[in-house]
C-alpha positions in Angstrom: -75.9 -103.4 -38.7 -76.8 -107.2 -37.2 -79.3 -106.7 -34.2 -76.9 -109.4 -32.9 -74.2 -107.2 -32.7 -75.6 -104.2 -31.4 -73.3 -102.5 -28.7 -75.2 -100.8 -25.4 -73.4 -98.5 -23.6 -71.2 -100.5 -21.8 -72.7 -101.7 -18.5 -75.2 -98.9 -18.4 -78.9 -99.4 -17.3 -81.7 -97.6 -18.8 -85.0 -96.1 -17.6 -86.5 -96.5 -20.5 -86.2 -98.2 -24.3 -88.5 -96.9 -27.4 -88.7 -99.5 -30.5 -90.7 -98.2 -33.2 -91.7 -99.6 -36.4 -88.5 -102.1 -36.4 -89.9 -105.8 -34.9 -91.4 -106.0 -38.5 -88.1 -106.3 -39.8 -86.4 -109.1 -37.6 -86.6 -112.5 -37.8 -88.4 -114.6 -35.1 -84.9 -115.4 -33.3 -83.9 -111.6 -33.7 -86.7 -110.5 -32.2 -86.4 -112.8 -29.4 -82.6 -111.6 -28.7 -83.6 -107.8 -28.9 -86.6 -108.2 -26.4 -84.2 -110.4 -24.1 -81.4 -107.9 -24.4 -83.7 -104.6 -23.8 -84.9 -106.0 -20.7 -81.1 -107.0 -19.6 -80.3 -103.2 -20.0 -83.5 -101.9 -18.2 -83.4 -100.7 -14.6 -85.9 -102.4 -12.4 -89.3 -101.0 -13.3 -87.8 -99.5 -16.3 -90.1 -98.7 -19.4 -90.3 -100.4 -23.0 -92.2 -98.4 -25.7 -93.0 -101.0 -28.2 -94.9 -99.7 -31.7 -94.9 -102.0 -34.6 -97.3 -102.6 -37.7 -98.8 -106.6 -37.5 -99.3 -106.0 -41.3 -95.8 -106.2 -41.7 -93.2 -103.6 -43.1 -92.9 -101.8 -46.3 -93.8 -103.5 -49.4 -90.6 -105.7 -51.0 -90.7 -103.5 -54.0 -87.6 -103.6 -56.1 -86.0 -100.4 -55.1 -86.2 -101.4 -51.4 -85.1 -105.3 -51.3 -85.9 -105.7 -47.2 -87.4 -108.9 -45.9 -90.2 -108.3 -43.5 -92.1 -110.4 -40.9 -95.6 -110.4 -39.6 -96.1 -111.0 -36.1 -99.7 -111.6 -34.5 -100.1 -109.3 -31.4 -100.7 -112.8 -29.4 -97.2 -113.8 -30.5 -95.6 -110.4 -29.6 -97.7 -110.3 -26.3 -96.4 -113.8 -25.1 -92.7 -113.0 -25.9 -92.7 -109.6 -24.0 -94.8 -111.7 -21.1 -92.0 -113.9 -21.1 -89.1 -111.3 -19.9 -91.7 -108.4 -18.4 -94.1 -108.1 -15.9 -97.0 -105.5 -16.9 -97.6 -105.6 -20.9 -100.1 -103.2 -21.8 -101.6 -103.0 -25.6 -103.5 -100.9 -27.6 -104.3 -100.6 -30.9 -102.2 -98.0 -32.9 -102.4 -95.9 -36.5 -104.6 -97.5 -39.0 -102.8 -95.8 -41.9 -99.2 -94.9 -42.5 -98.3 -91.5 -43.8 -95.1 -92.9 -45.7 -96.4 -95.9 -47.2 -99.4 -96.7 -49.3 -101.4 -99.9 -48.1 -103.9 -101.3 -49.8 -105.7 -101.8 -46.6 -106.1 -100.3 -43.4 -102.9 -100.9 -41.4 -103.3 -103.2 -38.2 -100.7 -101.5 -35.6 -100.3 -101.7 -32.1 -98.6 -99.6 -29.4 -97.4 -101.7 -26.3 -96.0 -100.7 -22.9 -93.7 -103.1 -20.6 -92.6 -102.7 -17.1 -89.5 -104.5 -15.9 -90.3 -106.1 -12.7 -88.3 -105.3 -9.7 
């Protein structure tokens, strides 16, 4: 599915949206589109919980040909602040249970509140 074609449940607004380990597979344009869409579908004071790996996604192995993108936390914060009021960042996991990275994982857990 193309993230730009994602169909929200009609005109319904949500109290919260959780995005986990997805943005590292989106291009910068797709990422901004998603964040803008999430904000548009949250109620006032709705919450976005976002968890991502700044180290990028799974390795581009021959059996898994998936592009990955690496976003510095500052880039992600600036994008979120463009659409949300309160943006809180904390460090996430330092290793993955599913992917063997050569280095410690740089990941973040972010909580955003939609302004009234």
